[in-house]
BALOBA-1460 file (C-alpha; in Angstrom, 3 decimals):
// residues 133
<rec num="1" residu="m" x="-25.988" y="-11.111" z="-2.242"/>
<rec num="2" residu="k" x="-23.374" y="-13.196" z="-0.423"/>
<rec num="3" residu="a" x="-25.726" y="-15.906" z="0.885"/>
<rec num="4" residu="q" x="-28.275" y="-17.555" z="-1.341"/>
<rec num="5" residu="f" x="-30.484" y="-18.716" z="1.516"/>
<rec num="6" residu="i" x="-30.817" y="-18.323" z="5.256"/>
<rec num="7" residu="f" x="-30.775" y="-21.450" z="7.374"/>
<rec num="8" residu="e" x="-33.843" y="-22.204" z="9.461"/>
<rec num="9" residu="n" x="-32.115" y="-21.405" z="12.760"/>
<rec num="10" residu="y" x="-31.868" y="-17.665" z="11.955"/>
<rec num="11" residu="p" x="-34.593" y="-15.424" z="13.440"/>
<rec num="12" residu="p" x="-37.390" y="-14.113" z="11.222"/>
<rec num="13" residu="g" x="-36.257" y="-11.129" z="9.175"/>
<rec num="14" residu="a" x="-32.563" y="-12.078" z="9.313"/>
<rec num="15" residu="s" x="-32.334" y="-12.017" z="5.537"/>
<rec num="16" residu="c" x="-33.190" y="-8.286" z="5.581"/>
<rec num="17" residu="d" x="-30.861" y="-7.336" z="8.462"/>
<rec num="18" residu="p" x="-28.559" y="-4.583" z="7.087"/>
<rec num="19" residu="n" x="-25.803" y="-5.597" z="9.544"/>
<rec num="20" residu="a" x="-25.769" y="-9.235" z="8.443"/>
<rec num="21" residu="p" x="-22.566" y="-10.271" z="6.634"/>
<rec num="22" residu="w" x="-24.469" y="-11.298" z="3.501"/>
<rec num="23" residu="n" x="-25.910" y="-7.758" z="3.244"/>
<rec num="24" residu="q" x="-22.552" y="-5.951" z="3.569"/>
<rec num="25" residu="p" x="-21.131" y="-4.368" z="0.429"/>
<rec num="26" residu="e" x="-18.215" y="-6.241" z="-1.051"/>
<rec num="27" residu="d" x="-14.998" y="-4.252" z="-1.292"/>
<rec num="28" residu="h" x="-13.540" y="-4.630" z="-4.761"/>
<rec num="29" residu="s" x="-10.694" y="-2.165" z="-4.215"/>
<rec num="30" residu="f" x="-6.983" y="-2.897" z="-4.038"/>
<rec num="31" residu="t" x="-3.793" y="-0.852" z="-3.851"/>
<rec num="32" residu="d" x="-0.728" y="-1.288" z="-6.034"/>
<rec num="33" residu="f" x="2.734" y="-0.032" z="-5.156"/>
<rec num="34" residu="e" x="4.396" y="1.459" z="-8.237"/>
<rec num="35" residu="m" x="7.997" y="2.611" z="-8.538"/>
<rec num="36" residu="k" x="9.288" y="3.944" z="-11.836"/>
<rec num="37" residu="d" x="12.931" y="4.184" z="-12.915"/>
<rec num="38" residu="d" x="12.745" y="7.988" z="-12.728"/>
<rec num="39" residu="g" x="12.107" y="7.819" z="-8.959"/>
<rec num="40" residu="d" x="8.349" y="8.355" z="-9.161"/>
<rec num="41" residu="i" x="6.832" y="6.309" z="-6.306"/>
<rec num="42" residu="k" x="3.073" y="5.936" z="-5.927"/>
<rec num="43" residu="l" x="0.367" y="4.025" z="-4.147"/>
<rec num="44" residu="v" x="-2.496" y="3.618" z="-6.612"/>
<rec num="45" residu="t" x="-5.834" y="2.517" z="-5.186"/>
<rec num="46" residu="k" x="-8.070" y="0.942" z="-7.815"/>
<rec num="47" residu="a" x="-11.460" y="-0.737" z="-7.837"/>
<rec num="48" residu="y" x="-13.212" y="-3.101" z="-10.182"/>
<rec num="49" residu="v" x="-16.234" y="-1.502" z="-11.800"/>
<rec num="50" residu="g" x="-18.037" y="-4.056" z="-13.873"/>
<rec num="51" residu="e" x="-16.488" y="-7.326" z="-14.908"/>
<rec num="52" residu="d" x="-13.149" y="-6.248" z="-16.332"/>
<rec num="53" residu="d" x="-13.004" y="-2.472" z="-15.941"/>
<rec num="54" residu="i" x="-10.792" y="-0.843" z="-13.334"/>
<rec num="55" residu="e" x="-11.217" y="2.677" z="-12.008"/>
<rec num="56" residu="i" x="-8.452" y="4.597" z="-10.216"/>
<rec num="57" residu="l" x="-9.814" y="5.865" z="-6.909"/>
<rec num="58" residu="e" x="-6.747" y="7.528" z="-5.390"/>
<rec num="59" residu="v" x="-3.086" y="8.176" z="-6.138"/>
<rec num="60" residu="s" x="-0.689" y="8.914" z="-3.271"/>
<rec num="61" residu="t" x="2.951" y="9.784" z="-3.872"/>
<rec num="62" residu="i" x="5.935" y="8.916" z="-1.698"/>
<rec num="63" residu="d" x="9.061" y="11.047" z="-1.715"/>
<rec num="64" residu="p" x="12.034" y="8.838" z="-2.743"/>
<rec num="65" residu="m" x="14.231" y="10.165" z="0.075"/>
<rec num="66" residu="i" x="11.548" y="9.361" z="2.671"/>
<rec num="67" residu="l" x="11.327" y="5.812" z="1.313"/>
<rec num="68" residu="d" x="15.133" y="5.464" z="1.329"/>
<rec num="69" residu="k" x="15.365" y="6.636" z="4.947"/>
<rec num="70" residu="f" x="12.589" y="4.244" z="5.948"/>
<rec num="71" residu="l" x="14.152" y="1.253" z="4.162"/>
<rec num="72" residu="l" x="17.552" y="1.988" z="5.692"/>
<rec num="73" residu="k" x="15.926" y="2.092" z="9.136"/>
<rec num="74" residu="k" x="14.180" y="-1.257" z="8.427"/>
<rec num="75" residu="l" x="17.592" y="-2.649" z="7.467"/>
<rec num="76" residu="g" x="19.050" y="-1.491" z="10.789"/>
<rec num="77" residu="l" x="20.978" y="1.490" z="9.418"/>
<rec num="78" residu="n" x="20.712" y="5.123" z="10.420"/>
<rec num="79" residu="y" x="20.343" y="7.502" z="7.477"/>
<rec num="80" residu="e" x="22.283" y="10.253" z="9.249"/>
<rec num="81" residu="e" x="25.235" y="7.892" z="9.740"/>
<rec num="82" residu="v" x="25.367" y="7.048" z="6.058"/>
<rec num="83" residu="e" x="24.385" y="10.522" z="4.839"/>
<rec num="84" residu="d" x="27.901" y="11.130" z="3.518"/>
<rec num="85" residu="i" x="27.616" y="8.342" z="0.965"/>
<rec num="86" residu="e" x="26.193" y="8.972" z="-2.453"/>
<rec num="87" residu="m" x="22.713" y="7.505" z="-1.940"/>
<rec num="88" residu="e" x="22.122" y="7.040" z="-5.654"/>
<rec num="89" residu="e" x="25.290" y="4.961" z="-5.960"/>
<rec num="90" residu="d" x="25.555" y="3.190" z="-2.607"/>
<rec num="91" residu="f" x="21.907" y="2.434" z="-1.787"/>
<rec num="92" residu="l" x="19.707" y="1.093" z="-4.536"/>
<rec num="93" residu="v" x="16.326" y="-0.584" z="-4.585"/>
<rec num="94" residu="q" x="17.089" y="-3.253" z="-7.136"/>
<rec num="95" residu="d" x="13.657" y="-4.845" z="-7.272"/>
<rec num="96" residu="y" x="10.370" y="-5.113" z="-5.432"/>
<rec num="97" residu="d" x="7.459" y="-7.518" z="-5.365"/>
<rec num="98" residu="q" x="4.005" y="-6.965" z="-3.945"/>
<rec num="99" residu="e" x="1.934" y="-9.719" z="-2.385"/>
<rec num="100" residu="k" x="-1.432" y="-8.400" z="-1.192"/>
<rec num="101" residu="e" x="-0.709" y="-6.127" z="1.798"/>
<rec num="102" residu="e" x="3.092" y="-6.531" z="1.812"/>
<rec num="103" residu="v" x="5.805" y="-5.160" z="-0.477"/>
<rec num="104" residu="f" x="9.150" y="-6.968" z="-0.499"/>
<rec num="105" residu="f" x="12.155" y="-4.799" z="-1.371"/>
<rec num="106" residu="k" x="15.434" y="-6.163" z="-2.653"/>
<rec num="107" residu="t" x="18.216" y="-3.625" z="-2.158"/>
<rec num="108" residu="n" x="21.945" y="-3.831" z="-2.660"/>
<rec num="109" residu="i" x="22.325" y="-3.707" z="1.157"/>
<rec num="110" residu="g" x="19.714" y="-6.330" z="2.035"/>
<rec num="111" residu="d" x="16.111" y="-7.394" z="1.664"/>
<rec num="112" residu="t" x="13.167" y="-6.225" z="3.736"/>
<rec num="113" residu="q" x="9.395" y="-6.156" z="3.659"/>
<rec num="114" residu="v" x="7.046" y="-3.251" z="4.257"/>
<rec num="115" residu="s" x="3.322" y="-3.329" z="4.952"/>
<rec num="116" residu="m" x="0.885" y="-1.246" z="2.945"/>
<rec num="117" residu="r" x="-0.022" y="0.556" z="6.206"/>
<rec num="118" residu="e" x="3.623" y="1.662" z="6.545"/>
<rec num="119" residu="l" x="3.641" y="2.836" z="2.923"/>
<rec num="120" residu="y" x="0.455" y="4.847" z="3.500"/>
<rec num="121" residu="d" x="2.187" y="6.459" z="6.495"/>
<rec num="122" residu="l" x="5.111" y="7.410" z="4.231"/>
<rec num="123" residu="a" x="2.660" y="8.921" z="1.735"/>
<rec num="124" residu="d" x="1.113" y="10.948" z="4.582"/>
<rec num="125" residu="e" x="4.579" y="12.104" z="5.630"/>
<rec num="126" residu="t" x="5.262" y="13.162" z="2.015"/>
<rec num="127" residu="r" x="1.972" y="15.043" z="1.859"/>
<rec num="128" residu="k" x="2.768" y="16.901" z="5.105"/>
<rec num="129" residu="m" x="6.219" y="17.761" z="3.830"/>
<rec num="130" residu="y" x="4.794" y="19.522" z="0.771"/>
<rec num="131" residu="v" x="1.844" y="21.233" z="2.461"/>
<rec num="132" residu="k" x="2.474" y="24.958" z="2.801"/>
<rec num="133" residu="k" x="2.055" y="26.372" z="6.268"/>
């Protein structure tokens, strides 16, 4: 329970109100952005179950080319204009750092930040790309 007591100015029965903030379930889930050296890019949603145990709730993948196109766009470049370059050699994500709902990318072209909402959209785009029609 979020509140230990209800102040006297609340109406009778307020402690049992299911819509009261102290009666709302606490969300213990969080999402990590993971990018491996082999190009495997995932959003992994996890939740605390118990004191120290973590359960994986969902894993969403992002196609590396979709992420590259998106990052280039965020950096003010058009993928089609630089399509002739060797992407693996000329555009590299050198490092990334996640802070809550933002992921900061350091690339050899420049640095940019991406929200988790944008990354979920990229995962949806990846999912649509691989769904058979």
